[in-house]
Backbone as JSON, one array per atom type, in Angstrom:
{
  "sequence": "MNRAYTELYEPKKESATEVQKLIDLGAVIVGKTKMSAFASAEEPTDQWIDYHCPWNPRGDTYQSPSGSTNGGAASLAGYDWLDFSVGTDTTGSSLSGVVKQCSEYDTIGFLSRDLGSLHHIAESALELKAFDSPPKRILYPIDFFPHSNAKQQAMVNDYVDVLESYLGVKRTTFSFVERWSQCPPEEAGGKPLKEFLSKSGYYPFFYDGYHEYDQFRDDYRQVFGKEPYVGPYMRFRWFAGLLSTRAETNKEAGIMVQRSRKKSVIRDLPSSRYFVTG",
  "N": [[-68.84, -32.16, 24.75], [-69.88, -30.44, 27.31], [-71.11, -29.53, 30.44], [-71.1, -26.96, 31.51], [-70.71, -25.4, 29.24], [-72.95, -25.96, 27.69], [-74.84, -25.0, 29.44], [-74.4, -22.3, 29.31], [-74.62, -21.42, 26.63], [-77.15, -21.21, 24.07], [-78.88, -23.81, 22.17], [-77.75, -24.43, 18.82], [-79.3, -22.97, 15.96], [-78.95, -23.5, 13.36], [-77.63, -25.81, 11.02], [-74.23, -27.03, 10.92], [-71.89, -26.05, 8.39], [-70.74, -28.23, 6.92], [-72.4, -30.33, 7.65], [-74.84, -29.45, 6.63], [-74.21, -29.56, 3.93], [-74.06, -32.32, 3.55], [-76.7, -32.99, 3.98], [-77.87, -31.7, 1.81], [-76.87, -33.25, -0.18], [-78.39, -35.47, 0.09], [-78.24, -36.99, 2.37], [-79.52, -38.53, 5.34], [-79.98, -37.32, 8.4], [-79.94, -38.76, 11.5], [-79.46, -38.33, 14.15], [-77.7, -36.81, 16.97], [-74.62, -37.66, 18.11], [-72.85, -38.64, 21.08], [-69.89, -37.05, 22.47], [-66.6, -36.6, 23.77], [-65.8, -34.09, 26.3], [-65.21, -30.99, 24.87], [-64.04, -32.15, 22.66], [-61.94, -33.71, 23.6], [-59.44, -36.05, 24.87], [-60.67, -37.74, 26.73], [-61.0, -40.48, 28.99], [-63.15, -43.22, 29.88], [-64.0, -44.34, 33.22], [-63.79, -42.29, 34.98], [-62.9, -39.81, 33.97], [-64.99, -38.82, 32.54], [-67.06, -36.65, 33.46], [-69.24, -35.06, 32.99], [-71.2, -36.21, 31.34], [-72.37, -39.58, 30.7], [-70.11, -41.87, 29.29], [-70.15, -43.08, 25.85], [-71.11, -46.43, 25.18], [-69.01, -49.07, 24.24], [-69.64, -51.54, 21.96], [-67.97, -53.52, 20.95], [-65.69, -56.32, 20.99], [-65.04, -57.49, 24.22], [-66.88, -55.84, 25.37], [-66.01, -54.15, 27.29], [-64.14, -52.38, 26.52], [-62.61, -49.2, 25.95], [-64.21, -46.58, 24.15], [-62.62, -44.63, 23.24], [-60.78, -41.78, 21.77], [-62.2, -38.65, 20.47], [-64.5, -38.42, 18.92], [-66.13, -40.42, 19.91], [-68.78, -41.27, 20.26], [-69.72, -41.3, 17.63], [-68.2, -43.44, 16.57], [-68.97, -45.57, 18.24], [-71.68, -45.78, 17.68], [-71.79, -46.65, 15.02], [-70.62, -49.1, 15.36], [-72.58, -50.34, 16.85], [-75.08, -50.24, 15.55], [-76.21, -51.62, 12.73], [-77.7, -50.48, 10.74], [-76.96, -47.95, 10.37], [-74.98, -45.91, 8.23], [-72.94, -44.0, 8.05], [-70.94, -41.82, 10.14], [-70.21, -38.65, 11.52], [-67.57, -36.53, 12.45], [-65.08, -34.41, 14.08], [-61.66, -33.95, 13.48], [-59.34, -32.96, 15.71], [-56.66, -32.22, 16.47], [-58.81, -26.76, 8.3], [-60.61, -27.72, 6.62], [-63.89, -26.43, 5.57], [-65.27, -25.38, 8.43], [-67.42, -24.04, 9.48], [-69.7, -23.21, 11.98], [-68.92, -25.15, 13.7], [-67.54, -25.79, 16.86], [-64.4, -24.58, 17.57], [-61.24, -26.21, 18.16], [-58.46, -26.5, 17.78], [-57.25, -24.38, 15.71], [-55.26, -24.57, 13.83], [-55.07, -27.18, 13.01], [-57.61, -28.34, 12.85], [-60.1, -30.32, 11.3], [-62.7, -31.81, 9.29], [-64.1, -35.08, 9.9], [-64.84, -38.32, 8.69], [-66.61, -41.35, 9.43], [-66.87, -44.8, 8.74], [-67.83, -48.21, 7.83], [-66.4, -49.54, 5.86], [-63.87, -49.18, 3.31], [-64.78, -48.56, 0.76], [-67.3, -47.33, 1.07], [-66.52, -45.21, 2.6], [-64.87, -43.84, 0.84], [-66.8, -43.08, -0.99], [-68.47, -41.2, 0.42], [-66.58, -39.28, 1.19], [-65.57, -38.42, -1.27], [-67.85, -37.24, -2.38], [-68.75, -35.34, -0.43], [-66.49, -33.81, 0.18], [-65.75, -33.01, -2.31], [-63.79, -34.25, -3.91], [-61.41, -35.05, -6.43], [-61.18, -37.8, -8.63], [-58.45, -40.14, -8.97], [-56.4, -40.19, -11.88], [-55.0, -42.45, -12.52], [-54.01, -45.52, -10.87], [-51.91, -45.66, -7.88], [-48.35, -46.01, -8.4], [-46.38, -46.87, -6.78], [-45.59, -48.34, -3.6], [-44.91, -47.04, -0.63], [-43.08, -47.96, 2.12], [-42.52, -47.17, 5.28], [-39.86, -47.68, 7.34], [-39.46, -46.47, 9.7], [-41.72, -46.7, 11.26], [-42.41, -49.35, 11.28], [-41.18, -52.72, 11.98], [-44.28, -53.16, 13.85], [-44.72, -52.96, 17.41], [-46.65, -54.58, 18.42], [-47.38, -57.77, 17.69], [-49.65, -58.9, 16.49], [-50.98, -56.72, 15.37], [-49.02, -55.98, 13.53], [-49.12, -58.18, 11.86], [-51.61, -57.83, 10.67], [-51.06, -55.48, 9.23], [-49.12, -56.43, 7.46], [-50.67, -58.26, 5.98], [-52.46, -56.52, 4.78], [-50.71, -54.93, 3.18], [-49.73, -56.9, 1.52], [-52.05, -57.61, 0.07], [-52.44, -55.13, -1.22], [-50.11, -54.94, -2.76], [-50.54, -57.07, -4.52], [-52.89, -56.2, -5.81], [-52.07, -53.77, -7.07], [-49.93, -54.6, -8.52], [-47.26, -54.18, -7.87], [-44.26, -54.08, -5.85], [-43.59, -53.36, -2.42], [-41.72, -50.47, -1.44], [-39.19, -50.0, 0.68], [-38.26, -47.47, 2.98], [-36.69, -44.76, 4.88], [-37.86, -42.07, 6.66], [-36.34, -40.44, 8.39], [-33.67, -41.03, 7.65], [-33.7, -40.25, 4.94], [-34.25, -37.56, 5.15], [-31.94, -36.63, 6.44], [-30.12, -36.95, 4.42], [-30.82, -35.03, 2.5], [-31.72, -32.4, 3.67], [-34.3, -29.78, 4.04], [-33.76, -26.26, 3.58], [-35.16, -24.67, 5.32], [-35.25, -26.06, 7.69], [-33.06, -25.44, 9.15], [-30.77, -27.0, 9.65], [-31.51, -28.86, 11.5], [-32.17, -32.15, 12.7], [-34.76, -34.39, 11.53], [-36.51, -35.4, 13.6], [-36.02, -33.62, 15.7], [-36.84, -31.2, 14.52], [-39.55, -31.61, 14.21], [-40.38, -32.22, 16.73], [-41.93, -30.75, 18.69], [-43.88, -29.66, 17.17], [-46.57, -30.34, 16.92], [-47.37, -30.72, 19.54], [-47.19, -28.25, 21.16], [-48.85, -26.33, 19.77], [-51.23, -27.73, 20.1], [-51.77, -27.54, 22.87], [-51.51, -24.75, 23.42], [-53.29, -23.51, 21.56], [-55.53, -25.01, 22.17], [-56.17, -24.04, 24.66], [-56.55, -21.22, 24.31], [-58.48, -21.0, 22.36], [-60.8, -21.1, 23.73], [-61.01, -18.78, 25.21], [-63.01, -16.75, 24.95], [-65.28, -18.18, 25.71], [-64.74, -18.73, 28.44], [-64.6, -16.12, 29.44], [-67.23, -15.2, 28.88], [-68.69, -16.96, 30.51], [-67.82, -16.3, 33.09], [-68.84, -13.71, 33.3], [-71.61, -14.15, 33.26], [-72.11, -16.06, 35.31], [-70.41, -15.53, 37.34], [-68.21, -17.05, 38.16], [-65.63, -19.53, 37.57], [-65.83, -21.72, 34.71], [-66.59, -25.14, 35.09], [-64.53, -27.86, 34.42], [-63.44, -31.17, 33.42], [-60.81, -33.37, 34.79], [-58.9, -33.96, 32.79], [-59.17, -31.84, 30.9], [-58.55, -29.73, 32.64], [-55.87, -30.14, 33.11], [-54.91, -29.85, 30.49], [-55.71, -27.23, 29.83], [-54.23, -25.84, 31.74], [-51.61, -26.36, 30.94], [-51.68, -25.04, 28.49], [-52.12, -22.46, 29.39], [-49.7, -21.76, 30.54], [-48.11, -21.46, 28.39], [-46.84, -19.23, 25.89], [-47.42, -17.39, 22.84], [-44.98, -16.73, 21.58], [-43.18, -18.39, 22.99], [-44.25, -20.82, 22.2], [-43.75, -20.88, 19.42], [-40.96, -20.76, 19.47], [-40.22, -23.08, 20.91], [-41.16, -24.91, 19.11], [-39.28, -24.73, 17.26], [-39.09, -22.77, 15.35], [-39.3, -19.36, 14.25], [-41.37, -18.06, 12.98], [-44.76, -17.95, 11.72], [-46.66, -20.86, 12.52], [-47.84, -22.04, 10.43], [-46.05, -21.9, 8.41], [-44.2, -23.83, 9.03], [-45.77, -26.06, 8.68], [-46.15, -25.92, 5.95], [-43.59, -26.4, 5.04], [-43.3, -29.16, 5.34], [-45.47, -30.08, 3.81], [-44.84, -29.13, 1.25], [-42.62, -30.52, 0.43], [-40.69, -31.77, -2.19], [-41.77, -34.71, -3.73], [-40.19, -36.18, -5.49], [-37.69, -35.62, -4.65], [-37.48, -36.56, -2.06], [-38.52, -39.12, -1.85], [-37.47, -40.95, -3.57], [-35.7, -43.85, -4.1], [-32.55, -45.61, -4.07]],
  "CA": [[-70.04, -32.07, 25.56], [-69.53, -29.94, 28.65], [-72.35, -28.97, 31.0], [-70.94, -25.51, 31.65], [-70.86, -24.82, 27.93], [-74.39, -26.06, 27.3], [-75.62, -24.13, 30.35], [-74.22, -20.93, 28.92], [-75.06, -21.11, 25.23], [-78.34, -21.85, 23.56], [-78.62, -24.71, 21.05], [-77.64, -23.81, 17.51], [-80.52, -23.01, 15.16], [-78.61, -23.84, 11.98], [-76.64, -26.91, 10.93], [-72.88, -26.66, 10.51], [-71.76, -26.0, 6.95], [-70.51, -29.54, 6.38], [-73.61, -31.12, 7.87], [-75.82, -28.99, 5.65], [-73.79, -30.06, 2.65], [-74.43, -33.72, 3.51], [-78.17, -32.99, 3.82], [-78.17, -31.27, 0.45], [-76.51, -34.36, -1.04], [-79.35, -36.54, 0.29], [-78.05, -37.71, 3.62], [-80.58, -38.44, 6.36], [-79.35, -37.2, 9.76], [-80.85, -39.46, 12.47], [-79.27, -37.94, 15.58], [-76.44, -36.26, 17.43], [-73.96, -38.63, 19.01], [-72.03, -38.05, 22.2], [-68.47, -36.91, 22.28], [-65.96, -36.17, 25.02], [-65.84, -32.71, 26.52], [-64.31, -30.19, 24.09], [-63.35, -33.05, 21.74], [-60.69, -34.07, 24.22], [-59.13, -37.49, 24.85], [-61.1, -38.24, 28.01], [-61.23, -41.91, 29.03], [-64.15, -43.56, 30.92], [-65.24, -43.62, 33.54], [-63.48, -41.21, 35.93], [-62.69, -38.51, 33.31], [-66.28, -38.37, 32.01], [-67.79, -36.15, 34.66], [-70.44, -34.32, 32.63], [-72.15, -37.16, 30.8], [-71.85, -40.93, 30.62], [-69.39, -42.19, 28.06], [-70.81, -44.08, 25.01], [-70.72, -47.82, 25.43], [-68.38, -49.75, 23.1], [-70.18, -52.93, 21.88], [-67.0, -54.39, 20.34], [-64.9, -57.16, 21.88], [-65.66, -58.0, 25.46], [-67.78, -54.75, 25.71], [-65.43, -53.35, 28.35], [-63.1, -51.57, 25.96], [-62.9, -47.78, 25.81], [-64.48, -46.11, 22.75], [-61.42, -43.77, 22.94], [-60.93, -40.63, 20.87], [-63.17, -37.58, 20.76], [-65.76, -38.74, 18.24], [-66.4, -41.83, 20.39], [-70.14, -41.65, 20.01], [-69.82, -41.67, 16.25], [-67.64, -44.8, 16.36], [-69.77, -46.57, 18.94], [-72.94, -45.92, 17.0], [-71.58, -47.5, 13.85], [-70.36, -50.49, 15.84], [-73.73, -50.91, 17.53], [-76.27, -50.25, 14.74], [-75.81, -51.94, 11.36], [-78.5, -49.72, 9.78], [-76.26, -46.65, 10.15], [-74.0, -46.02, 7.18], [-71.79, -43.12, 8.3], [-71.05, -40.87, 11.23], [-69.4, -37.46, 11.24], [-66.96, -35.9, 13.6], [-64.01, -33.52, 13.68], [-60.33, -34.35, 13.93], [-58.8, -31.73, 16.22], [-55.24, -32.33, 16.81], [-58.51, -26.83, 6.85], [-61.76, -27.6, 5.77], [-64.87, -25.45, 6.06], [-65.83, -25.86, 9.7], [-68.35, -23.03, 9.94], [-70.74, -23.8, 12.8], [-68.33, -26.12, 14.55], [-66.71, -25.23, 17.91], [-62.99, -24.84, 17.27], [-60.42, -26.79, 19.21], [-57.11, -26.13, 17.4], [-57.49, -23.89, 14.39], [-54.14, -24.93, 12.96], [-55.21, -28.56, 12.55], [-58.99, -28.84, 12.82], [-60.64, -30.74, 10.01], [-63.88, -32.7, 9.42], [-63.77, -36.46, 9.8], [-65.94, -39.24, 8.42], [-66.38, -42.75, 9.87], [-67.68, -45.79, 7.99], [-67.41, -49.56, 8.07], [-65.52, -50.06, 4.81], [-63.17, -48.14, 2.56], [-65.56, -48.21, -0.4], [-68.29, -46.37, 1.51], [-65.8, -44.01, 3.07], [-64.45, -43.16, -0.39], [-67.98, -42.48, -1.62], [-68.92, -39.99, 1.11], [-65.55, -38.3, 1.16], [-65.53, -37.87, -2.63], [-69.0, -36.4, -2.57], [-68.82, -34.21, 0.49], [-65.3, -32.96, 0.06], [-65.58, -32.68, -3.74], [-62.45, -34.77, -4.31], [-61.29, -35.55, -7.8], [-60.65, -39.16, -8.71], [-57.11, -40.27, -9.56], [-56.43, -40.65, -13.25], [-54.44, -43.81, -12.53], [-53.7, -45.97, -9.52], [-50.48, -45.4, -7.49], [-47.35, -46.88, -9.0], [-45.39, -47.3, -5.77], [-46.03, -48.47, -2.25], [-43.8, -46.61, 0.25], [-43.19, -48.63, 3.41], [-41.55, -46.5, 6.17], [-39.31, -48.53, 8.37], [-39.47, -45.67, 10.92], [-42.89, -47.08, 12.03], [-42.59, -50.78, 11.24], [-42.37, -53.5, 12.45], [-45.06, -52.71, 15.03], [-44.4, -53.67, 18.64], [-47.69, -55.58, 18.65], [-47.24, -58.75, 16.61], [-50.96, -59.12, 15.82], [-51.2, -55.58, 14.52], [-48.05, -56.04, 12.42], [-49.61, -59.18, 10.96], [-52.67, -57.18, 9.88], [-50.39, -54.57, 8.32], [-48.51, -57.25, 6.41], [-51.74, -58.77, 5.13], [-52.97, -55.42, 3.99], [-49.73, -54.58, 2.17], [-49.71, -58.05, 0.56], [-53.22, -57.41, -0.81], [-52.19, -53.93, -1.99], [-49.12, -55.3, -3.74], [-51.2, -57.92, -5.53], [-53.82, -55.41, -6.6], [-51.37, -52.76, -7.86], [-48.89, -55.27, -9.34], [-45.93, -53.65, -7.54], [-43.77, -54.46, -4.55], [-43.33, -52.25, -1.51], [-40.41, -49.86, -1.38], [-38.86, -49.58, 2.06], [-37.46, -46.25, 3.11], [-36.71, -44.15, 6.2], [-38.04, -40.61, 6.66], [-35.2, -39.85, 9.07], [-32.48, -41.19, 6.82], [-33.83, -39.47, 3.7], [-34.14, -36.18, 5.58], [-30.55, -36.35, 6.74], [-29.41, -36.9, 3.13], [-31.07, -33.78, 1.77], [-32.67, -31.59, 4.49], [-34.68, -28.47, 3.51], [-33.05, -25.14, 4.18], [-35.99, -24.14, 6.37], [-35.03, -26.8, 8.9], [-31.92, -24.85, 9.9], [-29.81, -27.99, 10.0], [-32.03, -29.73, 12.55], [-32.66, -33.49, 12.29], [-36.24, -34.47, 11.4], [-37.15, -35.57, 14.88], [-35.93, -32.38, 16.44], [-37.62, -30.2, 13.83], [-40.94, -31.86, 14.39], [-40.63, -32.74, 18.06], [-42.99, -30.08, 19.39], [-44.72, -28.97, 16.17], [-47.98, -30.62, 17.2], [-47.61, -30.69, 21.0], [-47.39, -26.94, 21.69], [-50.07, -25.78, 19.2], [-52.34, -28.43, 20.66], [-52.07, -27.03, 24.18], [-51.69, -23.33, 23.39], [-54.55, -23.2, 20.9], [-56.58, -25.72, 22.93], [-56.58, -23.17, 25.78], [-56.99, -19.86, 23.94], [-59.72, -21.09, 21.55], [-61.93, -20.98, 24.7], [-60.95, -17.54, 25.98], [-64.3, -16.09, 24.98], [-66.2, -18.99, 26.52], [-64.46, -18.56, 29.84], [-65.0, -14.75, 29.76], [-68.68, -15.17, 28.84], [-69.2, -17.74, 31.65], [-67.57, -15.53, 34.3], [-69.77, -12.57, 33.33], [-72.97, -14.59, 33.51], [-72.31, -16.84, 36.52], [-69.53, -15.03, 38.38], [-67.26, -18.09, 38.56], [-64.98, -20.25, 36.47], [-66.54, -22.89, 34.22], [-66.02, -26.36, 35.61], [-64.16, -28.83, 33.4], [-62.88, -32.38, 34.01], [-59.37, -33.39, 35.1], [-58.08, -33.92, 31.58], [-59.17, -30.51, 30.37], [-57.84, -28.84, 33.55], [-54.42, -30.33, 32.8], [-54.64, -29.3, 29.16], [-55.78, -25.78, 29.86], [-53.13, -25.34, 32.54], [-50.44, -26.41, 30.07], [-51.83, -23.92, 27.51], [-52.02, -21.18, 30.09], [-48.29, -21.56, 30.8], [-47.4, -21.25, 27.1], [-47.09, -18.01, 25.13], [-47.25, -17.57, 21.39], [-43.58, -16.67, 21.27], [-42.59, -19.62, 23.5], [-44.69, -21.93, 21.41], [-43.01, -20.89, 18.14], [-39.56, -21.03, 19.79], [-40.09, -24.5, 21.23], [-41.45, -25.67, 17.88], [-38.08, -24.67, 16.43], [-39.24, -21.84, 14.22], [-39.69, -18.08, 14.81], [-42.39, -17.43, 12.21], [-45.99, -18.62, 11.95], [-46.57, -22.33, 12.47], [-48.31, -22.48, 9.14], [-44.85, -22.04, 7.56], [-43.6, -25.14, 9.3], [-46.63, -27.06, 8.06], [-45.93, -25.92, 4.49], [-42.3, -27.01, 4.73], [-43.5, -30.59, 5.19], [-46.42, -30.25, 2.73], [-44.28, -28.77, 0.0], [-41.41, -31.27, 0.12], [-40.84, -32.46, -3.47], [-41.73, -36.15, -3.59], [-39.12, -36.74, -6.28], [-36.46, -35.4, -3.92], [-37.39, -37.23, -0.75], [-39.04, -40.47, -1.79], [-36.88, -41.81, -4.59], [-34.66, -44.65, -3.48], [-31.56, -46.17, -4.97]],
  "C": [[-69.66, -31.7, 27.01], [-70.76, -29.24, 29.19], [-72.25, -27.48, 31.17], [-71.15, -24.8, 30.32], [-72.32, -24.81, 27.46], [-75.28, -25.23, 28.21], [-75.52, -22.68, 29.92], [-74.83, -20.55, 27.55], [-76.31, -21.9, 24.85], [-78.01, -22.81, 22.41], [-78.59, -23.94, 19.73], [-78.94, -23.96, 16.74], [-80.23, -23.4, 13.71], [-77.57, -24.96, 12.02], [-75.29, -26.34, 10.51], [-72.79, -26.79, 8.99], [-71.62, -27.42, 6.33], [-71.7, -30.49, 6.55], [-74.67, -30.77, 6.87], [-75.49, -29.5, 4.24], [-74.2, -31.51, 2.5], [-75.95, -33.81, 3.29], [-78.55, -32.65, 2.38], [-77.84, -32.38, -0.55], [-77.43, -35.57, -0.89], [-79.18, -37.34, 1.53], [-79.22, -37.48, 4.59], [-79.92, -38.45, 7.71], [-80.34, -37.79, 10.76], [-80.56, -39.02, 13.88], [-77.92, -37.37, 15.76], [-75.84, -37.23, 18.4], [-73.13, -37.94, 20.05], [-70.58, -37.92, 21.76], [-67.89, -36.41, 23.62], [-66.01, -34.65, 25.09], [-64.78, -31.98, 25.68], [-63.46, -31.03, 23.13], [-61.99, -33.5, 22.28], [-60.53, -35.61, 24.24], [-59.52, -38.11, 26.2], [-61.34, -39.76, 27.95], [-62.25, -42.2, 30.14], [-63.42, -44.36, 32.03], [-64.92, -42.35, 34.37], [-63.31, -39.86, 35.27], [-63.96, -37.98, 32.67], [-67.17, -37.91, 33.14], [-69.07, -35.46, 34.28], [-71.56, -35.22, 32.14], [-71.54, -38.55, 30.78], [-71.2, -41.18, 29.27], [-70.17, -43.22, 27.18], [-70.26, -45.49, 25.26], [-70.13, -48.45, 24.14], [-68.84, -51.19, 23.0], [-69.19, -53.94, 21.34], [-66.28, -55.24, 21.43], [-65.62, -57.65, 23.06], [-66.62, -56.98, 26.06], [-67.25, -53.92, 26.91], [-64.28, -52.42, 27.82], [-63.55, -50.09, 25.84], [-63.24, -47.45, 24.36], [-63.42, -45.15, 22.27], [-61.83, -42.54, 22.12], [-61.88, -39.56, 21.34], [-64.52, -37.85, 20.15], [-66.16, -40.16, 18.63], [-67.8, -42.23, 20.15], [-70.38, -42.01, 18.55], [-69.32, -43.05, 15.92], [-68.49, -45.82, 16.98], [-71.12, -46.78, 18.26], [-72.84, -46.79, 15.78], [-71.31, -48.95, 14.27], [-71.62, -51.17, 16.37], [-74.97, -51.04, 16.66], [-75.9, -50.45, 13.26], [-76.63, -51.21, 10.33], [-77.97, -48.29, 9.61], [-75.15, -46.85, 9.11], [-72.74, -45.2, 7.5], [-72.03, -42.34, 9.61], [-70.01, -39.78, 10.94], [-68.8, -36.89, 12.51], [-65.88, -34.93, 13.14], [-62.72, -34.1, 14.25], [-59.63, -33.06, 14.4], [-57.34, -31.87, 16.59], [-54.59, -32.75, 15.65], [-59.75, -26.63, 6.04], [-62.74, -26.55, 6.27], [-65.58, -26.0, 7.26], [-66.74, -24.78, 10.31], [-69.44, -23.68, 10.72], [-70.21, -24.87, 13.78], [-67.44, -25.42, 15.61], [-65.26, -25.59, 17.67], [-62.22, -25.43, 18.48], [-58.97, -26.36, 18.99], [-57.16, -25.67, 15.94], [-56.45, -24.33, 13.37], [-54.41, -26.29, 12.29], [-56.62, -29.1, 12.45], [-59.4, -29.25, 11.4], [-61.81, -31.69, 10.28], [-63.35, -34.16, 9.25], [-64.95, -37.33, 9.55], [-65.56, -40.64, 8.95], [-67.31, -43.62, 9.07], [-67.14, -47.18, 8.29], [-66.44, -50.14, 7.05], [-64.99, -48.94, 3.98], [-64.03, -47.65, 1.36], [-66.62, -47.13, -0.03], [-67.66, -45.07, 1.95], [-65.35, -43.18, 1.84], [-65.64, -42.39, -1.02], [-68.4, -41.15, -0.92], [-67.88, -38.91, 1.06], [-65.44, -37.61, -0.21], [-66.67, -36.91, -2.91], [-68.98, -35.13, -1.73], [-67.66, -33.26, 0.4], [-64.97, -32.54, -1.35], [-64.18, -33.0, -4.19], [-62.5, -35.25, -5.74], [-60.64, -36.93, -7.8], [-59.26, -39.15, -9.36], [-57.25, -40.73, -11.01], [-55.95, -42.09, -13.41], [-54.08, -44.24, -11.14], [-52.2, -45.69, -9.16], [-49.57, -46.45, -8.1], [-46.31, -47.36, -8.01], [-46.09, -47.42, -4.4], [-44.83, -48.14, -1.32], [-44.02, -47.2, 1.66], [-42.14, -48.09, 4.38], [-41.1, -47.38, 7.32], [-39.2, -47.79, 9.74], [-40.65, -46.13, 11.84], [-43.1, -48.59, 12.12], [-41.23, -51.49, 11.41], [-42.97, -52.94, 13.7], [-44.68, -53.57, 16.25], [-45.42, -54.77, 18.93], [-47.71, -56.52, 17.46], [-48.58, -58.94, 15.81], [-51.27, -57.91, 14.9], [-50.27, -55.56, 13.32], [-48.51, -57.09, 11.37], [-50.72, -58.62, 10.08], [-52.09, -56.18, 8.87], [-49.77, -55.34, 7.15], [-49.55, -57.8, 5.47], [-52.28, -57.67, 4.22], [-52.01, -55.03, 2.82], [-49.61, -55.66, 1.13], [-50.84, -57.91, -0.44], [-52.99, -56.23, -1.74], [-51.12, -54.21, -3.11], [-49.72, -56.14, -4.88], [-52.13, -57.11, -6.4], [-53.15, -54.43, -7.53], [-50.33, -53.37, -8.79], [-47.5, -54.72, -9.09], [-45.55, -54.14, -6.15], [-43.49, -53.19, -3.71], [-41.9, -51.77, -1.59], [-40.14, -49.39, -0.01], [-37.97, -48.35, 2.05], [-37.52, -45.73, 4.53], [-36.85, -42.63, 6.0], [-36.78, -39.93, 7.26], [-33.95, -39.86, 8.25], [-32.54, -40.28, 5.59], [-33.67, -37.98, 4.04], [-32.74, -35.77, 5.8], [-29.72, -36.23, 5.45], [-29.61, -35.6, 2.41], [-32.12, -32.95, 2.53], [-33.03, -30.27, 3.83], [-33.96, -27.35, 4.24], [-33.82, -24.59, 5.39], [-35.8, -24.83, 7.72], [-33.87, -26.3, 9.76], [-30.94, -25.9, 10.36], [-30.28, -28.99, 11.08], [-32.44, -31.07, 11.99], [-34.22, -33.48, 12.28], [-36.95, -34.52, 12.7], [-37.11, -34.33, 15.72], [-36.8, -31.28, 15.83], [-39.08, -30.34, 14.11], [-41.37, -32.24, 15.82], [-41.79, -32.09, 18.81], [-43.98, -29.35, 18.44], [-46.2, -29.21, 16.36], [-48.33, -30.4, 18.67], [-47.98, -29.27, 21.48], [-48.62, -26.24, 21.06], [-51.32, -26.42, 19.83], [-52.75, -27.85, 22.02], [-52.35, -25.49, 24.13], [-53.0, -22.94, 22.75], [-55.74, -23.84, 21.65], [-57.06, -24.93, 24.14], [-57.19, -21.88, 25.26], [-58.19, -19.88, 22.97], [-60.95, -20.9, 22.43], [-61.84, -19.74, 25.59], [-62.33, -16.87, 26.09], [-65.33, -16.85, 25.76], [-65.99, -18.74, 27.99], [-64.89, -17.11, 30.27], [-66.52, -14.66, 29.85], [-69.26, -15.83, 30.15], [-69.0, -16.99, 32.96], [-68.56, -14.38, 34.42], [-71.17, -12.98, 33.73], [-73.12, -15.23, 34.88], [-71.36, -16.4, 37.66], [-68.55, -16.08, 38.93], [-66.63, -18.7, 37.31], [-65.81, -21.41, 35.99], [-65.84, -24.17, 34.72], [-65.74, -27.33, 34.43], [-63.51, -30.01, 34.12], [-61.39, -32.33, 34.19], [-58.49, -33.3, 33.85], [-58.02, -32.53, 30.99], [-58.5, -29.48, 31.3], [-56.35, -28.91, 33.27], [-54.09, -29.65, 31.47], [-54.7, -27.79, 29.14], [-54.65, -25.16, 30.67], [-51.83, -25.3, 31.71], [-50.44, -25.29, 29.0], [-51.67, -22.58, 28.12], [-50.54, -20.8, 30.31], [-47.48, -21.26, 29.52], [-47.79, -19.89, 26.5], [-46.91, -18.29, 23.69], [-45.77, -17.62, 21.03], [-42.83, -17.95, 21.73], [-42.99, -20.8, 22.66], [-43.91, -22.02, 20.1], [-41.53, -21.24, 18.4], [-39.35, -22.5, 20.05], [-40.35, -25.38, 20.0], [-40.27, -25.57, 16.89], [-38.18, -23.74, 15.25], [-39.79, -20.52, 14.77], [-40.7, -17.32, 13.91], [-43.66, -18.26, 12.46], [-45.9, -20.1, 11.75], [-47.03, -22.82, 11.11], [-47.13, -22.65, 8.18], [-44.24, -23.38, 7.77], [-44.44, -26.24, 8.63], [-46.39, -27.11, 6.58], [-44.58, -26.5, 4.13], [-42.46, -28.53, 4.5], [-44.4, -30.85, 3.98], [-45.76, -30.11, 1.37], [-43.0, -29.52, -0.37], [-41.62, -31.98, -1.23], [-40.74, -33.97, -3.31], [-40.58, -36.77, -4.36], [-37.79, -36.62, -5.56], [-36.36, -36.29, -2.68], [-37.83, -38.68, -0.78], [-38.56, -41.33, -2.96], [-35.71, -42.54, -3.99], [-33.68, -45.14, -4.57], [-30.63, -45.11, -5.56]]
}
């Protein structure tokens, strides 16, 4: 939600593809929630210069709603008669009608209060197929645990305990970094996992986050004869993207071909090769 953007472009006359799909499935859309400018990570109150940030009713009511789909989250927290909210995760799916942020990683996102409801809407809207059988292993990456926050780690432990009891299996601890070092893919060029992935998200986030709005900036200059005004966070983000080139982005990401190839290296890793222990 940026005032320069809404000043330039007329409201859309058709719903986005994914929203229309929900309507066709029987969903009742009750309103449009607020979000930060250009789906950025603006924090209240000084970074929200175009509109007031949604109020977070949780906790002591002074906590930030965070994220980009903050209105969607705050609405669910504040109104128990709402079942779901919809946003986009910008940092795949059919996003026709949605303003792009980072084409390489943009995807639709659903919010709900419980996993059962979330599974229901995701299965219906995304046309997911149900698993034939429940998972037979619980992989517990020691690269991320234990958490530095003891209370959060306690919640993780409780969740894994419940999962173990439900599935009838015990967690299998493993390390992404260690397993990668034991049998790295050829595409990594001998680089350790952390080095191979160090800038794989950072540079596309800034480069694409700037150039996705080239047309908007050009249109705004032609109509108003000046640069569109954006908040401090987006100024920093666009400046970082302006300083990056496609070639530099690929080079810093550690690969000289399209970034989609790097994504496929991770996606296509054989689970039997990388996640079998012992």
